[in-house]
C-alpha positions as CSV (number, residue, x, y, z in Angstrom):
1,M,12.1,-17.8,2.3
2,H,13.3,-15.7,-0.7
3,P,12.8,-12.0,-0.6
4,F,10.7,-12.3,-3.8
5,V,8.4,-14.8,-2.2
6,A,8.4,-13.0,1.0
7,E,7.1,-9.5,-1.1
8,F,4.6,-11.5,-3.0
9,I,3.1,-13.2,0.1
10,G,3.2,-9.7,2.3
11,T,1.3,-7.7,-0.5
12,M,-1.2,-10.6,-1.3
13,M,-2.1,-10.6,2.5
14,L,-2.2,-6.7,2.5
15,L,-4.8,-6.5,-0.4
16,L,-6.7,-9.6,0.8
17,L,-7.4,-7.8,4.1
18,G,-7.3,-4.3,2.7
19,N,-9.7,-4.7,0.0
20,G,-11.7,-7.3,2.3
21,V,-12.6,-4.5,4.7
22,V,-13.7,-2.0,2.0
23,A,-15.8,-4.7,0.9
24,N,-17.2,-5.5,4.2
25,V,-18.1,-1.8,4.6
26,L,-19.5,-1.1,1.1
27,L,-21.4,-4.3,-0.2
28,T,-24.7,-5.2,0.3
29,R,-25.7,-7.3,3.2
30,T,-22.2,-7.8,4.5
31,K,-22.0,-8.2,8.4
32,G,-20.1,-4.8,8.1
33,Y,-22.2,-2.6,6.0
34,D,-22.0,1.0,6.2
35,T,-20.0,0.9,9.1
36,G,-17.9,4.0,8.2
37,W,-14.3,5.4,7.1
38,L,-13.2,4.4,10.5
39,V,-13.5,0.8,10.2
40,I,-11.9,1.1,6.6
41,T,-8.9,3.0,7.8
42,A,-8.4,0.7,10.8
43,G,-8.5,-2.3,8.5
44,W,-6.0,-1.2,6.1
45,G,-3.5,-0.5,9.1
46,I,-4.1,-4.1,10.3
47,A,-3.4,-5.3,6.7
48,V,-0.2,-3.4,6.5
49,F,0.6,-4.8,9.9
50,V,0.0,-8.7,8.7
51,G,1.5,-8.0,5.6
52,A,5.1,-6.5,6.9
53,F,4.8,-8.9,9.8
54,C,4.5,-11.8,6.9
55,S,7.7,-10.3,5.1
56,A,9.9,-8.4,7.3
57,E,12.4,-11.1,8.3
58,F,12.9,-12.1,4.9
59,S,12.6,-9.2,2.6
60,G,12.3,-6.2,4.7
61,A,8.4,-5.5,4.3
62,H,8.2,-3.0,1.3
63,I,5.1,-4.4,0.4
64,N,4.9,-1.2,-1.8
65,P,6.7,-0.2,-4.9
66,A,6.8,3.2,-3.7
67,V,8.9,2.1,-0.7
68,T,11.1,0.0,-2.9
69,V,11.7,3.2,-5.1
70,A,12.7,5.0,-2.4
71,M,15.0,2.5,-0.8
72,T,16.9,2.4,-4.2
73,L,17.2,5.8,-4.4
74,A,18.5,6.1,-0.9
75,N,21.0,3.5,-1.9
76,E,19.6,0.8,0.6
77,L,18.7,-1.6,-2.3
78,A,20.5,-2.7,-5.3
79,I,18.5,-2.1,-8.6
80,D,18.4,-5.6,-9.6
81,Q,17.0,-6.6,-6.3
82,A,14.4,-3.9,-6.7
83,L,13.1,-5.0,-10.3
84,G,12.3,-8.4,-8.4
85,Y,10.6,-6.8,-5.5
86,L,8.2,-4.7,-7.9
87,V,7.3,-7.7,-10.2
88,A,6.5,-9.9,-6.7
89,Q,4.5,-6.8,-5.2
90,F,2.2,-6.4,-8.2
91,L,1.5,-9.9,-8.6
92,G,1.0,-10.3,-5.0
93,A,-1.2,-7.4,-5.3
94,A,-3.5,-9.1,-8.0
95,V,-3.8,-12.2,-6.0
96,G,-5.0,-10.4,-3.1
97,A,-7.5,-8.6,-4.9
98,L,-8.6,-11.7,-6.6
99,L,-9.0,-13.5,-3.3
100,A,-11.1,-10.8,-1.8
101,Y,-13.5,-10.7,-4.7
102,F,-14.0,-14.4,-4.5
103,F,-14.4,-14.3,-0.7
104,Y,-17.3,-11.7,-1.1
105,R,-18.6,-12.8,-4.6
106,E,-22.0,-13.2,-3.6
107,H,-22.2,-9.5,-1.7
108,F,-20.9,-8.3,-5.3
109,R,-24.0,-10.4,-6.9
110,I,-26.3,-8.7,-4.8
111,T,-24.8,-5.1,-4.8
112,D,-26.3,-2.6,-7.2
113,D,-24.0,0.2,-6.9
114,A,-21.0,-0.3,-9.4
115,D,-18.9,2.6,-8.1
116,A,-19.1,0.7,-4.5
117,K,-17.8,-2.3,-6.4
118,L,-14.8,-0.6,-8.2
119,A,-13.7,0.9,-4.8
120,C,-13.5,-2.6,-3.5
121,F,-10.5,-2.7,-5.8
122,C,-9.1,0.6,-6.3
123,T,-9.0,4.5,-5.3
124,A,-11.1,7.3,-6.7
125,P,-11.3,11.0,-5.9
126,N,-14.2,12.5,-4.1
127,I,-13.5,15.8,-6.0
128,R,-12.2,14.9,-9.6
129,N,-9.1,17.5,-10.1
130,M,-6.3,15.5,-11.3
131,P,-3.7,18.1,-10.0
132,Q,-4.7,18.2,-6.6
133,S,-5.4,14.4,-6.3
134,L,-1.5,13.9,-7.7
135,F,-0.6,16.6,-4.8
136,C,-2.4,14.5,-2.2
137,E,-1.1,11.0,-3.2
138,A,2.4,12.5,-3.4
139,I,2.1,14.0,0.2
140,G,0.3,10.9,1.7
141,T,3.2,8.9,0.4
142,F,5.8,11.2,1.5
143,A,4.3,10.9,4.9
144,L,4.5,7.5,4.8
145,I,7.9,6.8,3.6
146,L,9.9,9.5,5.1
147,P,8.9,7.9,9.0
148,I,9.8,4.5,7.9
149,F,13.1,5.6,6.6
150,L,13.5,7.4,10.0
151,M,12.0,4.4,12.1
152,A,13.7,1.5,10.1
153,T,16.7,2.1,8.1
154,P,19.9,1.4,9.5
155,T,21.9,4.2,8.0
156,L,21.2,6.8,10.5
157,R,21.6,4.0,13.3
158,E,25.0,2.8,12.2
159,G,27.0,1.3,15.5
160,S,23.3,1.0,17.3
161,A,22.3,-2.2,18.8
162,A,19.3,-2.4,16.4
163,A,21.6,-2.0,13.3
164,D,23.1,-5.3,14.4
165,T,19.7,-7.3,15.2
166,D,17.3,-5.9,12.5
167,P,16.6,-8.1,9.7
168,V,16.7,-7.1,5.9
169,L,16.8,-3.2,5.5
170,G,16.5,-2.8,9.4
171,L,12.4,-3.4,9.5
172,G,12.1,-5.6,12.6
173,S,9.2,-6.9,14.2
174,I,9.1,-4.0,17.3
175,G,9.0,-1.6,14.3
176,L,6.0,-3.3,12.3
177,L,3.2,-2.1,14.6
178,P,4.1,1.6,14.2
179,V,4.4,1.3,10.5
180,G,0.3,-0.1,10.6
181,L,-0.5,2.8,13.1
182,L,1.1,5.1,10.8
183,V,-0.8,4.0,7.7
184,F,-3.9,4.0,10.1
185,G,-3.1,7.7,10.9
186,I,-2.8,8.7,7.0
187,G,-6.0,7.1,6.3
188,L,-7.7,9.0,9.0
189,S,-5.7,12.4,8.6
190,L,-5.0,12.2,4.7
191,G,-7.5,9.6,3.0
192,G,-10.4,11.9,2.5
193,T,-9.5,13.3,-0.7
194,T,-8.5,10.4,-2.9
195,G,-8.8,7.2,-0.6
196,Y,-4.9,7.4,0.0
197,A,-3.7,4.9,-2.5
198,I,0.0,5.5,-1.4
199,N,1.1,2.5,-3.0
200,P,1.1,1.7,-7.1
201,A,0.6,-2.0,-6.6
202,R,-2.3,-1.6,-4.2
203,D,-4.4,0.5,-6.8
204,L,-3.2,-0.6,-10.2
205,A,-2.8,-4.6,-10.0
206,P,-6.4,-4.6,-8.4
207,R,-7.8,-2.3,-11.0
208,I,-6.5,-4.6,-13.9
209,V,-8.4,-7.5,-11.8
210,H,-11.5,-5.4,-11.7
211,A,-11.2,-4.9,-15.5
212,L,-10.7,-8.7,-16.3
213,L,-13.2,-10.1,-14.0
214,P,-16.8,-10.9,-15.4
215,I,-18.4,-8.9,-12.4
216,G,-22.0,-8.3,-13.0
217,G,-23.3,-4.6,-13.3
218,K,-19.9,-3.3,-12.7
219,R,-18.7,-0.1,-14.2
220,D,-15.5,0.9,-16.6
221,S,-12.2,0.7,-14.2
222,D,-11.7,4.6,-14.6
223,W,-8.6,4.4,-16.5
224,G,-8.5,7.9,-16.8
225,Y,-7.8,8.5,-13.1
226,A,-5.4,5.5,-13.1
227,W,-2.0,7.0,-13.5
228,V,-2.7,9.4,-10.5
229,P,-2.4,6.7,-7.7
230,V,0.8,5.5,-9.5
231,A,2.7,8.6,-10.2
232,G,1.6,10.5,-7.0
233,P,3.3,7.9,-4.6
234,L,6.3,7.6,-6.8
235,I,6.6,11.2,-6.6
236,G,6.4,11.0,-3.0
237,A,8.8,8.4,-2.9
238,V,11.2,10.4,-4.6
239,L,10.8,13.4,-2.4
240,A,11.3,11.0,0.8
241,A,14.5,9.7,-0.6
242,L,15.8,12.9,-1.4
243,V,14.8,14.5,2.4
244,Y,16.0,11.2,3.8
245,R,19.7,11.6,1.8
246,L,20.0,15.1,3.2
247,I,19.3,14.1,6.9
248,A,21.7,11.2,6.4
249,M,24.4,13.5,5.0
250,S,23.7,16.0,7.8
251,V,24.5,13.5,10.3
252,T,27.7,12.0,9.0
């Protein structure tokens, strides 16, 4: 499978299952209605595992523009390849969000809470403070990407058996469950402020889908906040890449 196709499929599955679990918890008369934050964070952790499982062998399972940017800055990915990854991720996220909407369409129809409908597509802060939200998204993404570097990239493990057997960019099947658990842990520990987008494609592409779909009783797509879950993860990605390079320099 072409790496770009793998990134598209992986990100599509991430959003289908991730937005799906949010819809299952928030929308009226679903089987999972009002089951709470633990269900949402567990669902997103599994969504990351599934999306990564679908794409790891072929693309390294970025399924997140912040990971792709960090990998590029760390000299683990060529710029031209990174651009293809980014396009595939945003398209995959849009399709995944669209599928999740159609899956729960009848429940969107009978749900009166416009904020809940928006939350099934994208994130929002519980306390609206833009600098604080930007900080939270940056730190949450840093806490995602630096451990991924340390677990998955071959640079720090040059000469090890894993470096020879891992697929593209070092993410192998053994490493996928830890990444899913990492996202689960970030949601439990750091998700309470902004809803932990920690992925620009995960937030922006579904937000656009929300704006375009003819959803009855929907609110605006909160474009005043939309830049935060894009800029914050990118800042976190840059910080993680810088720290990773400092670590790599110290062991060479």
